[in-house]
C-alpha positions as CSV (number, residue, x, y, z in Angstrom):
1,M,17.4,-34.1,5.9
2,K,15.9,-33.8,8.8
3,N,18.3,-31.2,9.9
4,T,17.9,-29.8,6.6
5,T,14.6,-29.5,6.6
6,K,14.3,-28.2,10.0
7,K,16.9,-25.2,9.8
8,T,15.0,-23.7,7.0
9,A,11.2,-24.2,8.4
10,L,12.6,-22.7,11.9
11,T,14.6,-19.5,9.1
12,L,10.9,-19.1,7.2
13,L,9.7,-19.2,10.8
14,S,11.8,-16.3,12.3
15,I,11.4,-14.4,8.9
16,L,7.6,-14.2,9.5
17,F,7.9,-13.5,13.0
18,T,10.2,-10.4,11.8
19,I,7.6,-9.7,9.3
20,G,4.9,-9.6,11.5
21,S,6.0,-7.7,14.3
22,F,7.3,-4.9,12.1
23,F,3.8,-4.6,10.3
24,A,2.2,-4.9,14.0
25,N,4.2,-1.9,15.1
26,G,2.0,0.3,12.3
27,K,5.2,0.5,10.6
28,T,5.2,0.0,6.6
29,T,7.6,0.4,3.7
30,D,5.5,2.5,1.7
31,T,6.7,5.8,1.3
32,S,3.1,7.3,1.3
33,C,2.4,9.5,4.5
34,L,0.0,12.2,3.1
35,Q,-3.4,12.1,1.4
36,L,-4.0,15.5,0.6
37,S,-7.2,16.9,-0.6
38,G,-8.7,20.0,-1.6
39,K,-11.7,22.0,-3.4
40,V,-12.2,25.1,-5.1
41,L,-15.0,27.5,-3.8
42,K,-17.5,29.7,-5.4
43,L,-16.4,30.2,-8.5
44,K,-18.3,32.1,-11.4
45,T,-21.6,29.9,-12.6
46,N,-21.2,31.7,-16.5
47,S,-17.8,30.4,-16.4
48,S,-16.7,26.6,-17.5
49,N,-17.8,24.2,-14.0
50,S,-13.9,22.4,-14.7
51,Y,-10.6,23.7,-13.7
52,T,-7.1,22.1,-13.6
53,V,-5.0,20.7,-10.3
54,A,-1.3,19.9,-11.4
55,L,0.8,18.5,-8.6
56,M,4.6,19.6,-9.2
57,R,7.5,18.4,-7.1
58,D,11.0,20.0,-8.6
59,H,9.5,22.5,-10.5
60,K,8.5,19.6,-12.8
61,V,4.2,18.6,-12.8
62,I,4.0,14.6,-12.1
63,E,0.5,14.4,-12.1
64,T,-2.5,16.6,-13.0
65,K,-6.3,16.4,-12.5
66,I,-9.1,18.3,-14.1
67,I,-11.8,18.5,-11.5
68,K,-15.4,19.1,-12.9
69,G,-17.8,21.3,-10.5
70,N,-17.7,21.5,-7.0
71,K,-16.1,17.7,-6.3
72,E,-12.6,17.6,-4.9
73,F,-9.1,16.9,-5.6
74,K,-7.1,13.8,-4.2
75,F,-3.2,13.3,-4.1
76,I,-1.3,10.8,-1.9
77,L,2.1,12.2,-1.7
78,K,5.2,10.7,-0.3
79,K,7.4,11.1,2.5
80,N,9.9,13.5,2.8
81,K,9.4,15.8,-0.2
82,F,8.8,18.9,-1.0
83,Y,5.6,19.6,-3.3
84,T,3.8,22.2,-4.9
85,I,-0.2,22.8,-6.0
86,Q,-1.3,24.5,-8.5
87,I,-5.0,24.9,-9.4
88,L,-5.6,26.6,-12.8
89,K,-8.8,28.2,-14.5
90,E,-9.2,30.1,-17.5
91,G,-10.2,33.9,-15.9
92,Y,-8.5,33.2,-13.2
93,V,-5.5,34.0,-11.2
94,P,-3.4,30.8,-10.7
95,R,-3.7,29.5,-6.9
96,T,-0.7,27.7,-5.4
97,V,-0.1,25.7,-2.1
98,S,3.3,24.5,-1.0
99,V,3.4,21.2,0.9
100,D,6.3,19.9,3.1
101,T,5.9,16.3,3.8
102,K,9.2,15.9,6.2
103,L,9.0,13.8,8.9
104,T,10.7,12.1,11.6
105,E,10.8,8.6,12.4
106,E,8.5,8.4,15.0
107,N,6.0,9.7,13.0
108,Y,4.7,7.4,10.3
109,G,1.5,6.2,8.6
110,L,-0.9,8.1,6.4
111,Y,-2.3,10.9,7.5
112,S,-4.5,13.2,5.6
113,F,-5.4,17.0,5.1
114,A,-8.0,19.6,2.9
115,F,-8.4,22.5,2.7
116,D,-10.4,24.9,0.6
117,T,-9.8,27.9,-1.3
118,E,-11.3,30.4,-4.0
119,L,-9.7,31.6,-7.2
120,I,-9.2,35.8,-7.6
121,D,-10.6,36.5,-11.4
122,E,-8.3,38.5,-13.6
123,V,-10.9,41.5,-13.4
124,E,-10.6,41.5,-9.8
125,A,-6.8,40.5,-9.7
126,A,-5.9,44.0,-12.0
127,K,-6.8,46.0,-8.8
128,L,-4.3,43.8,-6.1
129,N,-0.7,43.1,-5.5
130,K,0.7,41.3,-8.7
131,K,4.2,40.0,-7.1
132,A,1.6,38.6,-3.9
133,L,-0.6,37.0,-5.7
134,E,2.0,34.9,-7.4
135,M,3.3,33.7,-3.3
136,P,1.4,30.4,-2.6
137,I,-1.2,30.6,-0.5
138,A,-0.6,28.3,2.2
139,H,2.2,26.4,3.7
140,I,1.4,22.9,4.7
141,S,3.8,20.8,7.0
142,F,3.5,18.1,9.4
143,N,3.0,19.9,13.2
144,P,5.3,18.5,15.9
145,K,3.4,19.7,18.9
146,K,-0.6,18.6,17.8
147,R,1.2,15.3,15.4
148,W,-0.7,16.1,12.3
149,F,-0.7,18.1,9.0
150,T,-1.2,21.6,9.5
151,Y,-0.6,25.1,7.1
152,N,0.5,28.0,8.7
153,E,-1.9,30.5,9.8
154,E,0.0,33.3,10.2
155,Y,2.2,33.2,6.5
156,T,-1.3,32.7,4.9
157,K,-3.1,36.0,7.1
158,Q,0.4,37.9,5.8
159,V,0.2,36.7,2.4
160,K,-3.7,37.8,1.6
161,K,-3.0,41.2,3.4
162,N,-0.7,41.7,1.3
163,I,-2.7,40.8,-1.5
164,Y,-5.0,43.1,-0.7
165,N,-2.9,46.0,0.8
166,G,-0.9,46.0,-2.1
167,H,2.7,45.6,-0.3
168,A,4.4,42.8,-1.5
169,Q,7.1,42.5,1.5
170,L,6.7,39.6,3.4
171,N,8.2,38.7,6.9
172,K,9.7,42.6,7.3
């Protein structure tokens, strides 16, 4: 009986040490890796002061938030997934942002990334390149050199140029 009790106690102790060392390394079994937040700037004051933000994965809406005023929205994203954030407001062209949460094993934990964006009203959009307006305004992904999530500045610069210059062709 003493041997059985001793073996059980040693087994439990061994399991506790294993679990403790796993969490001591900062690794968890949680697959969340990115807290993404954003805010829409410069909305016209004569329009409704709210907008909708949809989080999409695999072309399906998985979460929707209605944001009032100039408050920010937040989503917790899972590791190794591809997401699209779509910002919608009546009278404005929808704005999309793509997010790739691919991470290697040595990169773990909960990162954060915040961005601000502006919406283009439909009246102004009538004079702009419609195909370029349909493109995501930014691509967010993990940058291994910076060891943080960043956006592709060159891509965003090119999309903005195409929107306002009327050239739909990206990355010639």
